[in-house]
Steps between C-alpha positions, in 0.01 A plus 500: 500500500329776699498847335457804711176700446467865454358518858819330627714751319296784630523375858877452457533858366294634790721322753815625328368859503426477870844360578674773293287767658574364850878495429502856373426642846823348650755756590855398393751569772836374610570321826739675737826325598363387836138444389528140623547622866228341718417844636412617153267198455321586825450862402408436133240240604327776699495774233160667482259441215440872486753775559434870492181433303672277244436129443786254526620331185698177434876529459745256356787526749548380853436736785332778294173665481324749270183711528300695238425472132743616374722424800522807729683312777781242471630315806820298523627330806868377535684796365844593639454724819610861430762685702496847636364751255405870475167411344195578723390234739151452653391266775156344448358249748843426636669447156757748366460574131762688282312695231661569164297771323752570227267366223177654643218416475653153499657426842735227599448426877737259678478367850781600731635287780327180388666184373406404241396835362179594308489724201177667384451697177187710494334751270401782726271643229281182549542400857586679818848416623366548856218233434750260339751525790222472755368189329831324484693608817327259747599209261858627448524541879517114508842505335796481736626849611876543486511790749552777246246783517434820315650819631398854434772685293571725787565196725741327263866532587682736261747321265859628513 
């Protein structure tokens, strides 16, 4: 019977350490309800390797992306589109984004008028929200538009 040598155990331990180290950089996320939409697959396949100066990391959920160590930007495609809101909306490269700053410096930014929708969480202390939206908007513009667009508050019809 063949007995493993110390060198074999050392090699096995080194391989195990590399595998464990490699797995530790994976960002655990949850797939959105419509993550399996083919439009999300197209967009996700084109996510940049670098965003707002942060390197892309592996994620463990379909149609997601993450950048930074620790993650400063989280991207999820396939979220439920949002309806009209009083939150601020900004158009970047043809894509409308609703910006929730209620937990600043962590922002939740959601595409508006795109189906499926995209949700981005970002740490504005680490990355510039302008750089993140600039880096993602051209990709998100590939998602089908549903005709809804942002309105300035003064242009919105008053509710009775």
